[in-house]
C-alpha positions in Angstrom: 0.0 0.0 0.0 1.3 3.5 -0.9 1.7 6.2 1.8 -0.9 8.8 2.4 0.4 12.3 1.8 -0.6 15.1 4.0 -0.4 18.7 3.0 0.8 20.9 5.9 -1.7 23.6 5.2 -4.6 21.2 5.1 -4.6 19.5 8.4 -8.1 18.0 8.2 -7.5 16.2 4.9 -5.0 13.5 4.1 -4.3 12.6 0.5 -6.2 9.4 0.1 -7.5 8.6 3.6 -9.2 11.2 5.9 -11.5 13.1 3.5 -14.9 11.9 2.7 -14.3 12.6 -1.0 -15.0 9.9 -3.7 -12.2 7.6 -4.4 -11.5 5.1 -7.1 -14.1 2.6 -5.8 -16.9 5.0 -6.9 -15.4 5.5 -10.4 -15.9 3.2 -13.3 -13.0 0.7 -13.3 -13.2 0.1 -17.1 -12.1 3.8 -17.6 -9.1 3.6 -15.4 -5.9 4.9 -16.9 -2.4 3.4 -16.4 -1.1 4.1 -12.9 2.1 6.0 -12.7 4.5 5.9 -9.7 6.4 9.0 -8.8 7.9 10.9 -5.9 6.2 14.3 -5.3 8.7 17.1 -5.7 10.6 15.3 -8.5 10.2 16.1 -12.2 7.6 13.9 -13.8 5.2 14.2 -16.7 2.5 11.9 -18.1 -0.6 12.2 -20.2 -3.7 10.2 -20.9 -5.5 10.6 -24.2 -9.3 10.5 -24.6 -10.4 7.5 -26.7 -13.1 9.6 -28.4 -11.6 13.1 -29.0 -8.3 15.0 -29.4 -8.2 15.9 -25.7 -5.7 14.8 -23.2 -5.3 15.1 -19.4 -1.7 15.9 -18.5 -0.1 15.7 -15.1 3.1 17.5 -14.5 5.3 18.0 -11.4 8.2 20.3 -12.2 9.9 19.6 -8.9 8.3 22.6 -7.1 4.6 22.5 -8.2 2.2 20.1 -9.8 -0.5 20.9 -12.3 -3.2 19.0 -14.2 -3.6 20.4 -17.7 -6.5 20.3 -20.1 -4.7 19.7 -23.4 -6.0 19.6 -27.0 -3.8 17.5 -29.4 -5.9 18.8 -32.3 -4.7 22.4 -31.7 -0.9 22.4 -32.0 -0.7 26.3 -32.0 -2.3 26.6 -28.5 -2.8 23.1 -27.1 -3.2 24.0 -23.4 -6.8 25.0 -22.7 -6.5 25.4 -18.9 -4.5 24.1 -15.9 -5.3 23.5 -12.2 -2.8 23.6 -9.4 -2.5 20.2 -7.6 0.1 20.8 -4.9 3.3 22.7 -4.0 6.1 20.2 -3.2 7.2 22.1 -0.1 3.7 21.6 1.4 3.8 17.8 1.2 5.0 15.8 4.2 6.9 12.6 3.3 7.5 13.7 -0.3 10.4 11.2 -0.4 7.8 8.4 -0.4 6.4 7.0 -3.6 2.9 8.1 -4.8 0.7 6.7 -7.5 -1.2 8.9 -10.0 -3.9 7.9 -12.4 -6.0 9.7 -15.0 -9.6 8.5 -15.4 -11.9 9.2 -18.3 -15.7 9.4 -18.5 -17.3 7.0 -21.0 -18.0 9.9 -23.4 -14.2 10.8 -23.4 -15.0 14.4 -22.6 -14.1 14.5 -18.9 -10.9 13.4 -17.1 -10.1 13.1 -13.5 -6.7 13.0 -11.7 -6.3 10.7 -8.8 -3.2 10.5 -6.6 -3.2 7.5 -4.2 -6.8 6.9 -5.2 -7.9 10.4 -4.1 -9.6 12.6 -6.6 -7.7 16.0 -6.9 -9.1 17.5 -10.1 -11.6 17.1 -12.9 -11.5 18.5 -16.4 -14.8 18.9 -18.3 -13.8 19.5 -21.9 -17.5 19.6 -23.0 -18.3 22.5 -20.6 -14.8 24.1 -21.0 -14.2 24.0 -17.2 -11.5 22.6 -15.0 -12.0 22.0 -11.2 -9.3 21.5 -8.6 -9.3 21.3 -4.9 -7.1 24.3 -4.5 -9.3 26.5 -6.8 -6.1 28.0 -8.2 -5.2 29.6 -10.5 -8.2 31.4 -12.1 -9.1 29.7 -15.4 -6.7 30.7 -18.1 -6.0 30.2 -21.8 -9.1 29.7 -24.0 -11.1 28.9 -20.9 -10.3 32.2 -19.2 -12.6 33.4 -16.5 -12.4 35.7 -13.4 -12.4 32.8 -11.0 -12.6 29.1 -10.8 -15.8 27.3 -9.6 -15.2 26.1 -6.0 -14.4 22.4 -5.6 -17.3 20.0 -4.8 -16.9 16.3 -4.1 -19.8 15.8 -6.4 -17.6 16.6 -9.4 -16.7 12.9 -9.2 -20.1 12.1 -10.8 -18.9 13.9 -14.0 -16.7 10.8 -14.5 -19.6 8.4 -14.6 
């Protein structure tokens, strides 16, 4: 079993255990992506492509911060549609311990979710042109620009049904 990461600034919520948020058990197993092992705070990048569109969900940790990107492979001139902040490496306890990330897709291939240690951190809804993350940061940018991001709700997991 992989460790549960705690974020220093979020005492009540542990990555993958203490929150009442939906976990992988409530998401459709058939739509699971390949699990990627990594150490938070070390450079890692991986993508998962929709099976029905030119969209991809991309997870990147540059060693300091991690983001989940809404990416359009069909638009090489401006492929990044939006990005949501996942964590800052300095805020993670036990970052030397291995984690497991996975990108899930809805059956229509228009929504992607990022799970780290089976805990849902972000959802991208390509159909509605919105990305949701637990940190609600940064404000939507790129083609999906808006004044602010919609606050996180655990019910966003249902978008992945």
